[in-house]
C-alpha positions, 0 to 999 in steps of 0.5 A, a space after each residue: 500500500 503506497 504512502 500516498 494512499 495512506 495519506 488519503 484516509 480522510 479523503 478517500 479516492 478521487 474521481 480520477 482514481 475511481 475512473 482509473 480503476 473502472 477502466 482497469 476492471 477493478 470494480 465490484 459485481 452486482 448481486 445475483 438477480 432475484 428473477 430470471 431474465 426475459 430470455 430465460 423465461 421464454 426458454 424455460 416456458 417454451 422448451 419443456 418436455 410436454 411442449 416438445 411432446 405436443 409439437 411432435 404429436 402435432 407433426 404426426 397429425 400433420 401427416 394424416 392431413 386432418 389439420 383441425 385435429 391440430 387445434 390442441 397445439 393452439 391451446 398449448 401455444 395460448 397457455 404458454 403465452 399466458 405463462 410467459 406474460 404473467 411471469 414477465 409481469 411479475 418479474 418487472 414488479 419484483 425487479 422494481 421492488 428489488 431496487 427500492 429495497 437495495 441498501 446503498 453503501 456509504 463510501 468516502 470519495 473526494 473527502 465526502 461521504 457518498 452513497 453508492 450501489 454495491 456494484 459501483 464499489 472499486 478497489 481501494 474504496 473506503 467503506 463506512 460500515 456500521 452495525 447491521 451491514 453485510 460486507 459486500 467486498 473483502 477489506 482491511 480495517 483502517 479505522 474503528 472504535 471497535 468492530 464486532 463481526 459475525 463470520 459464521 457464513 465463512 468460518 461456521 463459528 457463530 461467536 462474534 469476532 473483535 476486529 481492529 485496525 489492520 485486521 482483514 474482513 471477508 465478504 459476507 461478514 455481518 457487522 454486529 456492533 460498532 462502526 469503522 472504515 474498511 478499505 476494499 482490497 478485493 472486489 468482483 471475481 477477486 473476492 468471496 462476494 459472489 459465493 457469499 451473496 448466492 449462499 445468503 439468498 439460496 433457500 435451505 427450506 423445505 420445498 413447496 409441498 404443492 409443487 413437489 406433488 405436481 412435479 412427482 406427478 409429472 415425473 411419473 407421467 414422463 415415464 408413462 406417456 411415451 410407452 403407453 402411446 407407442 403400445 396403443 399405436 402398435 396395437 391399433 396397427 396390428 388390428 388392421 386399422 388405418 395408419 391415420 386412425 392409429 395416429 389420431 387415436 394415439 395422439 388423442 390418448 397422449 394429449 389427454 394424459 398431459 396435464 399441461 394446464 396444471 403446470 401453467 395454472 400453478 406457475 401463473 397463480 404464483 406469479 400473479 400472487 407475486 405481482 399482487 403483493 408487489 402492488 402492496 409494497 411486498 417484495 417476494 424473493 421466491 414464489 414458493 414462499 407464498 405457499 410456505 406463508 399460506 401454511 403458517 400456523 405460528 408467527 413469531 414476532 420480534 417486538 421492534 418493527 412489528 408490535 412497535 413502530 421501531 421508534 424509541 422515545 427517551 423518557 427520563 433518567 432515574 438517579 440511583 443512590 446518592 447521585 444527582 440527576 444533572 450529574 447522571 445525565 451528563 455522564 449518560 450523554 458523554 457515554 453515548 457520544 463516546 460509544 457513538 452507536 447508531 442503534 435506536 436506543 443511542 439515537 433516542 438518547 442523542 436526540 434528548 441530550 445532544 452530543 457533548 465533546 468527549 475523547 474516549 480511550 477505550 470503546 466497546 460498542 453494543 452487541 446483541 449477544 452481550 447486550 451492553 456497551 461501554 467506554 472509558 473517558 476522563 479516567 473513568 469507565 462507564 457501561 450502559 445496558 440490560 441489568 442482568 447482563 451487567 451484574 452477576 446478581 442484580 441487587 434486590 432493591 434495584 431488581 424490584 424497581 426495574 420490575 415495577 417500571 417494566 410493568 408500566 411498559 418502560 424499557 429499562 437500562 442501567 447506567 453504571 460505573 465499572 473498573 474495566 470493560 471485561 466480557 461477558 460482564 464488566 468488572 465491579 459495576 456500580 449503579 448510577 441511574 436507570 434509563 427509561 425508554 418507551 416504545 411506540 406501538 404501531 397504529 394498526 397493531 391491534 387490528 393486524 394481530 386480531 386478524 391473525 388470531 381469527 385466522 388460527 395463526 398463533 402469535 408468539 413474541 421473541 425479543 431481546 428486551 426485558 420480558 416484563 416490558 415486552 409482555 406489557 407491550 404485547 398486552 397493549 397490542 391485545 396479543 392472546 396469552 401475553 401474560 405467559 412470559 419467561 426470561 430466557 436469561 434465567 433458563 440455564 445453559 440447556 433448557 427444555 425448549 419443547 416445554 418452553 414453547 408449550 408453556 409461554 407466549 412471550 420470550 424476553 432476554 432472548 439471545 440469537 442462538 436461543 431464538 433459533 432453538 425456539 423456532 426449532 422447538 415449534 417445528 418439532 411440534 409439527 408447526 409451520 413457523 414464520 419469523 419476522 425480524 429486522 436486525 442482525 440478532 434475528 439472522 439465525 432465527 430467520 434462516 431456521 424458520 419455514 418462512 421469513 419476513 424482513 423490514 426494508 428499514 432493517 439490516 442488509 444482512 436480514 433482507 438478504 435472507 428473508 423470503 419477503 421484504 416489506 418495502 415500506 416496513 409496514 407490518 400491516 401488509 402481512 394481512 394481504 400476504 397471508 390472504 394472497 398466499 391462502 387464496 393462491 394455494 387453496 384455489 390451485 388445490 381445488 382446481 387441480 383435480 379437474 386437470 387430473 381427471 383427464 389424465 387419469 381416464 386417458 391413462 386408464 383408457 389407453 391401457 384398456 384399448 391396447 387390448 381391445 378390438 376397438 379404436 381409441 374412443 376420441 380424436 384430438 379435436 374432440 377433447 378440445 371442448 372438454 379441455 377448454 370449457 370444463 377445465 381450462 376456462 373455468 379454472 382460470 376464473 376459479 383461481 382468482 376467487 377469494 378463499 382465505 381459509 387455512 391451508 390443510 394440505 388437501 391436494 391429494 384429498 381433493 384428487 381422491 374426492 373428485 378426480 378418482 370418482 369422475 375418472 372411474 365414471 368416465 371410463 365405465 360409461 365409455 365401456 358401456 357406450 362401446 358395448 351399446 355401439 356393438 349391439 346397435 352397430 354404431 359407427 366410430 363417429 357416433 360412439 365418439 360423440 356419445 363418449 365426448 358427451 358423457 365425459 363432458 357431463 362428468 367433468 361438469 359434475 366435477 366442476 360443480 363440486 370443485 367450485 364449492 362453496 357456490 355463489 352467484 358468480 360460480 353458479 353463473 360460470 358453471 351454467 355458462 360452461 354447460 351452455 357453451 358445451 351444449 352449443 358445441 353439439 348444436 352448432 359446431 358439431 362438424 368442426 369437432 367431428 361430432 354427429 348430430 344428437 337431435 336424433 330420437 334413435 340416439 336419444 334412446 341411448 344417451 338420455 338414460 346415460 345422462 339421467 343416471 350420470 349425476 346420481 352414479 357420480 355422487 354415490 361413487 364419490 361418497 362411497 369410494 372416495 370416502 372409503 379410500 380417504 378413511 384408510 389413507 392419510 393423504 398429505 
């Protein structure tokens, strides 16, 4: 390092020096984007296995010259286009919110403090770092009043590390306490930033249950469709059928097996959910997180920013013993100035007393694990913080006074003189006074927490503050069982966390490691847990939770880990997040059964007709009215309906209750139609028309059940689809290769079938479906 550069510690790089480094490529790289590029969206939506199969099937139909039977490809194209449009729309919303939530880095250039983006940092820049920030580059500490750093992402050790001038810092490290000046030594590819940033944003949570089930179905179908289709084609050709008939039958069977609409509906619904939440100033970092939050039944709250607004107000100082008020206030003002922390407590005291001139000789900044800070000046040493973390044993009289003040809703800190700044507790503390701080309750806190309680979401408060104070604030916010509190500093080294979470609602004096253990205990109890936080002391808990929510006003490290970031730091937006998640997942679970009906009966019919002397009962064009009017169009509208009931993992239950009985009915009635066709010597077009009619009727019955609970809109939707289905037979029969049903000789056959359809379906659903569900625990 040059002497010339050493002399610029107060000046930083000049504009010319910055330009030289930019030209030389010594520039940091931007964080990995949260969304896929437009090119990737097009590629991943177009180049899917099912799309490739559909194109291949369309090519086979092209060989037959029956071009109208390629209509299914048009539906695939429209579906894919909708998926691409929705994802690009959601991407733009997420990218816009990402810019709003991105924290600027403070650097010193040309003697001025300026805020720049992480990708604008160049080598040798002087970064002004403070508590809660995550270091974006490798660096060297140049100046500090005492930095405490969490290097767990690099070393795996959770204990804070003290850094002084000349010490190295690695990208990805989190500043736990203090502040200082760090010189960027390695940027871009030369640092660990890419690996660290990617590791911070990659989710290590349980994958989406719904997407896991759907992907499992698709994986099974992938190994089923091609051999079944090949078997049906060979079987048809061996029976002496024409090549065109074999191709059309095989294509109809394979198209029926593909639930491409289900994949589309899931991705579109999640993307639309992210877009909707973006309009409410909520950044969704991962689409499956919407489902995770929808399944949450336990919400763990950090007091600051959720119950309270995050604003602290200094109330007063209570002198202790023989110490006078003016003296204690002067000592407190000098101590806060000497430590120069920028947390909420320090800011509130600075606002009340200003910042007198003081020259500290030793400083120990605040740490969330130590819970006190201190400094030496004018030959004396003072500390400020939580009493139980300053004293080995808090004096009885002092403890009684603190408890009384805490019950009044005050946050109580101790100002004490000590002989040395030893850790974990200072040496020989002598109380000078009590510092009383009040928290500002958020304006709509009661309404928000009342909503969660009504939605069967249990609220738990996990805070580093005094449990009595926290419980008092929780009671003001009308959180249920807020009087059930525990001081986590008194539970011992190895407490029974499972018993603690069963007995208490409010947890005070919680260390970051204890927060993580409490989350694990709730999860062991079978709960799906969401955690809110805005500080570095919440990092471990946010990582452990099934779903994590951070405030945009919180630390960069916290935001980089969270599934959701509340852009305007308004916790009331969580009402909309929970509702949107439940709406999306409930509706997908409800309508998924409609897609799987077609898959089930297509697989079953293919297996049956491989060994039968008849041709496959449909042509591709004849499936279009069923796929569009009974599944595609209505499910799109049903997926947008409000449904805010709690998620209960009903996916397979819905399939068993609706899809299996409907598929069995379709297969059974088509077999009856084949028998009647033989008896009355009906041609293929006639039996195919009757098969389409009955398949549509059973699909309509399934749609009616999936739409429950019914309202005017849903009834109107079902009636409209039924009317359009009838119109297809009356006016579009030729287009879809259907014969005219206004024939009394045919009516004698299909009217009894139609009349019996609904009661048979209901009997089968109530009998078979419930019997299977009673024997198997579908999750």
